[in-house]
The first five atom37 places (N, CA, C, CB, O) and aatype in JSON, in Angstrom:
{
  "aatype": [12, 3, 5, 18, 8, 10, 2, 1, 11, 9, 5, 6, 1, 10, 15, 13, 3, 13, 6, 10, 9, 11, 14, 12, 11, 11, 0, 19, 18, 15, 17, 2, 17, 3, 5, 19, 1, 19, 9, 10, 3, 16, 0, 6, 15, 1, 9, 16, 11, 6, 3, 5, 0, 7, 5, 6],
  "atom_mask": [
    [1, 1, 1, 1, 1],
    [1, 1, 1, 1, 1],
    [1, 1, 1, 1, 1],
    [1, 1, 1, 1, 1],
    [1, 1, 1, 1, 1],
    [1, 1, 1, 1, 1],
    [1, 1, 1, 1, 1],
    [1, 1, 1, 1, 1],
    [1, 1, 1, 1, 1],
    [1, 1, 1, 1, 1],
    [1, 1, 1, 1, 1],
    [1, 1, 1, 1, 1],
    [1, 1, 1, 1, 1],
    [1, 1, 1, 1, 1],
    [1, 1, 1, 1, 1],
    [1, 1, 1, 1, 1],
    [1, 1, 1, 1, 1],
    [1, 1, 1, 1, 1],
    [1, 1, 1, 1, 1],
    [1, 1, 1, 1, 1],
    [1, 1, 1, 1, 1],
    [1, 1, 1, 1, 1],
    [1, 1, 1, 1, 1],
    [1, 1, 1, 1, 1],
    [1, 1, 1, 1, 1],
    [1, 1, 1, 1, 1],
    [1, 1, 1, 1, 1],
    [1, 1, 1, 1, 1],
    [1, 1, 1, 1, 1],
    [1, 1, 1, 1, 1],
    [1, 1, 1, 1, 1],
    [1, 1, 1, 1, 1],
    [1, 1, 1, 1, 1],
    [1, 1, 1, 1, 1],
    [1, 1, 1, 1, 1],
    [1, 1, 1, 1, 1],
    [1, 1, 1, 1, 1],
    [1, 1, 1, 1, 1],
    [1, 1, 1, 1, 1],
    [1, 1, 1, 1, 1],
    [1, 1, 1, 1, 1],
    [1, 1, 1, 1, 1],
    [1, 1, 1, 1, 1],
    [1, 1, 1, 1, 1],
    [1, 1, 1, 1, 1],
    [1, 1, 1, 1, 1],
    [1, 1, 1, 1, 1],
    [1, 1, 1, 1, 1],
    [1, 1, 1, 1, 1],
    [1, 1, 1, 1, 1],
    [1, 1, 1, 1, 1],
    [1, 1, 1, 1, 1],
    [1, 1, 1, 1, 1],
    [1, 1, 1, 0, 1],
    [1, 1, 1, 1, 1],
    [1, 1, 1, 1, 1]
  ],
  "atom_positions": [
    [[22.17, -13.32, -0.01], [22.15, -12.61, -1.28], [22.39, -11.13, -0.98], [20.79, -12.85, -2.05], [21.75, -10.56, -0.1]],
    [[23.3, -10.52, -1.7], [23.57, -9.11, -1.48], [22.51, -8.23, -2.17], [24.98, -8.75, -1.99], [21.72, -8.72, -2.97]],
    [[22.52, -6.96, -1.83], [21.49, -6.03, -2.3], [21.46, -5.91, -3.83], [21.73, -4.65, -1.69], [20.38, -5.86, -4.42]],
    [[22.61, -5.88, -4.45], [22.66, -5.76, -5.91], [21.94, -6.93, -6.58], [24.13, -5.69, -6.39], [21.1, -6.74, -7.45]],
    [[22.28, -8.15, -6.16], [21.69, -9.33, -6.78], [20.21, -9.48, -6.43], [22.46, -10.58, -6.36], [19.43, -9.97, -7.24]],
    [[19.84, -9.06, -5.23], [18.43, -9.1, -4.86], [17.62, -8.14, -5.73], [18.25, -8.74, -3.37], [16.56, -8.51, -6.24]],
    [[18.11, -6.92, -5.91], [17.42, -5.96, -6.79], [17.31, -6.49, -8.21], [18.16, -4.61, -6.79], [16.26, -6.39, -8.84]],
    [[18.39, -7.06, -8.69], [18.4, -7.6, -10.06], [17.38, -8.73, -10.21], [19.8, -8.1, -10.42], [16.69, -8.81, -11.23]],
    [[17.29, -9.61, -9.21], [16.36, -10.73, -9.28], [14.91, -10.25, -9.22], [16.64, -11.72, -8.14], [14.05, -10.77, -9.93]],
    [[14.63, -9.26, -8.37], [13.28, -8.71, -8.3], [12.89, -8.1, -9.65], [13.17, -7.65, -7.18], [11.79, -8.33, -10.14]],
    [[13.79, -7.32, -10.23], [13.51, -6.69, -11.52], [13.33, -7.74, -12.61], [14.63, -5.73, -11.91], [12.47, -7.59, -13.49]],
    [[14.12, -8.79, -12.57], [14.02, -9.85, -13.58], [12.68, -10.58, -13.47], [15.18, -10.85, -13.42], [12.02, -10.81, -14.48]],
    [[12.29, -10.93, -12.27], [11.06, -11.71, -12.06], [9.79, -10.9, -12.28], [11.06, -12.28, -10.68], [8.77, -11.46, -12.67]],
    [[9.84, -9.59, -12.03], [8.66, -8.75, -12.19], [8.75, -7.86, -13.43], [8.46, -7.88, -10.96], [8.09, -6.83, -13.5]],
    [[9.55, -8.25, -14.4], [9.76, -7.43, -15.59], [8.5, -7.24, -16.41], [10.83, -8.06, -16.46], [8.42, -6.31, -17.21]],
    [[7.51, -8.1, -16.24], [6.26, -7.98, -16.99], [5.32, -6.94, -16.39], [5.56, -9.31, -17.06], [4.34, -6.55, -17.02]],
    [[5.6, -6.49, -15.15], [4.73, -5.54, -14.47], [5.58, -4.58, -13.63], [3.69, -6.28, -13.57], [5.82, -4.82, -12.45]],
    [[6.03, -3.5, -14.26], [6.95, -2.57, -13.61], [6.34, -1.87, -12.4], [7.4, -1.55, -14.6], [7.08, -1.4, -11.54]],
    [[5.02, -1.81, -12.31], [4.37, -1.15, -11.18], [4.62, -1.89, -9.86], [2.88, -1.05, -11.42], [4.52, -1.28, -8.8]],
    [[4.94, -3.15, -9.92], [5.11, -3.95, -8.7], [6.55, -4.0, -8.2], [4.63, -5.33, -8.94], [6.8, -4.48, -7.09]],
    [[7.5, -3.52, -8.98], [8.91, -3.63, -8.59], [9.21, -2.8, -7.35], [9.81, -3.19, -9.75], [9.79, -3.32, -6.39]],
    [[8.83, -1.54, -7.35], [9.13, -0.67, -6.21], [8.44, -1.14, -4.92], [8.72, 0.76, -6.53], [9.09, -1.2, -3.88]],
    [[7.14, -1.46, -4.97], [6.51, -1.97, -3.74], [7.14, -3.27, -3.24], [5.03, -2.18, -3.97], [7.22, -3.5, -2.03]],
    [[7.58, -4.13, -4.17], [8.21, -5.38, -3.76], [9.53, -5.1, -3.04], [8.46, -6.29, -4.97], [9.8, -5.69, -1.99]],
    [[10.34, -4.21, -3.59], [11.6, -3.87, -2.94], [11.34, -3.3, -1.55], [12.39, -2.86, -3.79], [12.02, -3.66, -0.59]],
    [[10.36, -2.42, -1.44], [10.04, -1.8, -0.16], [9.61, -2.86, 0.86], [8.94, -0.74, -0.33], [10.03, -2.82, 2.01]],
    [[8.78, -3.79, 0.43], [8.29, -4.85, 1.32], [9.43, -5.76, 1.77], [7.2, -5.67, 0.63], [9.51, -6.13, 2.94]],
    [[10.32, -6.12, 0.85], [11.43, -7.0, 1.2], [12.38, -6.32, 2.17], [12.19, -7.43, -0.07], [12.79, -6.92, 3.16]],
    [[12.73, -5.07, 1.89], [13.69, -4.37, 2.74], [13.13, -4.01, 4.1], [14.16, -3.13, 2.05], [13.89, -3.78, 5.04]],
    [[11.8, -3.96, 4.24], [11.19, -3.7, 5.54], [10.8, -5.0, 6.25], [9.96, -2.8, 5.37], [10.19, -4.96, 7.32]],
    [[11.13, -6.14, 5.65], [10.85, -7.47, 6.21], [9.35, -7.68, 6.41], [11.58, -7.66, 7.54], [8.94, -8.32, 7.37]],
    [[8.54, -7.15, 5.5], [7.09, -7.27, 5.59], [6.64, -8.41, 4.69], [6.39, -5.93, 5.2], [6.25, -8.18, 3.54]],
    [[6.7, -9.63, 5.21], [6.45, -10.81, 4.39], [4.99, -10.94, 3.99], [6.88, -12.05, 5.12], [4.68, -11.53, 2.96]],
    [[4.08, -10.39, 4.81], [2.67, -10.4, 4.41], [2.47, -9.56, 3.15], [1.78, -9.86, 5.55], [1.73, -9.95, 2.25]],
    [[3.15, -8.42, 3.09], [3.05, -7.56, 1.9], [3.71, -8.21, 0.7], [3.68, -6.18, 2.18], [3.24, -8.07, -0.43]],
    [[4.8, -8.93, 0.92], [5.46, -9.66, -0.17], [4.48, -10.67, -0.77], [6.75, -10.37, 0.34], [4.39, -10.79, -1.99]],
    [[3.77, -11.4, 0.08], [2.79, -12.37, -0.41], [1.68, -11.7, -1.21], [2.19, -13.14, 0.76], [1.25, -12.22, -2.24]],
    [[1.21, -10.54, -0.73], [0.16, -9.81, -1.44], [0.65, -9.39, -2.82], [-0.29, -8.57, -0.63], [-0.07, -9.53, -3.81]],
    [[1.87, -8.88, -2.89], [2.44, -8.45, -4.18], [2.61, -9.65, -5.11], [3.8, -7.74, -3.96], [2.33, -9.55, -6.31]],
    [[3.08, -10.77, -4.58], [3.23, -11.97, -5.42], [1.89, -12.47, -5.92], [3.95, -13.08, -4.64], [1.77, -12.9, -7.07]],
    [[0.87, -12.42, -5.07], [-0.47, -12.82, -5.51], [-0.98, -11.88, -6.61], [-1.45, -12.81, -4.32], [-1.59, -12.33, -7.58]],
    [[-0.72, -10.59, -6.44], [-1.12, -9.61, -7.45], [-0.4, -9.87, -8.76], [-0.84, -8.18, -6.96], [-1.01, -9.86, -9.83]],
    [[0.9, -10.12, -8.67], [1.69, -10.41, -9.88], [1.16, -11.64, -10.58], [3.18, -10.59, -9.53], [1.02, -11.66, -11.8]],
    [[0.87, -12.67, -9.81], [0.36, -13.91, -10.4], [-0.98, -13.68, -11.11], [0.2, -14.98, -9.31], [-1.22, -14.26, -12.17]],
    [[-1.82, -12.85, -10.53], [-3.12, -12.6, -11.16], [-3.0, -11.74, -12.41], [-4.05, -11.92, -10.16], [-3.89, -11.77, -13.26]],
    [[-1.91, -10.98, -12.54], [-1.71, -10.11, -13.7], [-0.98, -10.78, -14.85], [-0.97, -8.89, -13.29], [-0.87, -10.19, -15.93]],
    [[-0.48, -11.97, -14.65], [0.24, -12.67, -15.71], [-0.73, -13.01, -16.83], [0.94, -13.95, -15.17], [-1.81, -13.55, -16.59]],
    [[-0.34, -12.68, -18.05], [-1.17, -12.99, -19.21], [-0.62, -14.22, -19.92], [-1.24, -11.78, -20.19], [0.47, -14.7, -19.6]],
    [[-1.36, -14.71, -20.86], [-0.9, -15.87, -21.62], [0.38, -15.56, -22.39], [-1.98, -16.35, -22.57], [1.23, -16.43, -22.56]],
    [[0.51, -14.32, -22.87], [1.72, -13.92, -23.58], [2.92, -13.93, -22.65], [1.55, -12.53, -24.21], [4.01, -14.34, -23.05]],
    [[2.73, -13.48, -21.4], [3.82, -13.49, -20.43], [4.25, -14.92, -20.13], [3.39, -12.78, -19.14], [5.44, -15.21, -20.03]],
    [[3.28, -15.82, -20.0], [3.59, -17.22, -19.71], [4.36, -17.84, -20.88], [2.31, -18.01, -19.43], [5.3, -18.59, -20.67]],
    [[3.96, -17.54, -22.1], [4.65, -18.09, -23.26], [6.07, -17.57, -23.34], [3.88, -17.75, -24.56], [6.98, -18.31, -23.73]],
    [[6.29, -16.31, -22.98], [7.62, -15.74, -23.0], [8.53, -16.3, -21.93], [0.0, 0.0, 0.0], [9.75, -16.36, -22.11]],
    [[7.96, -16.72, -20.81], [8.75, -17.28, -19.71], [9.2, -18.71, -20.0], [7.94, -17.26, -18.43], [10.2, -19.16, -19.45]],
    [[8.49, -19.41, -20.85], [8.82, -20.81, -21.15], [9.88, -20.88, -22.14], [7.65, -21.57, -21.64], [10.3, -21.98, -22.52]]
  ]
}
């Protein structure tokens, strides 16, 4: 996946929590998979019922 499409996918998937987009990009580009997991866990814990309804 090229950089443009990777950035677009990160922004699309984390659109409900803009605070996590920049740290996610930084973690991915530095190959820090432990940090990626932490960010994904944080994102999952921040999902609200409204976000889930919008995703379906």
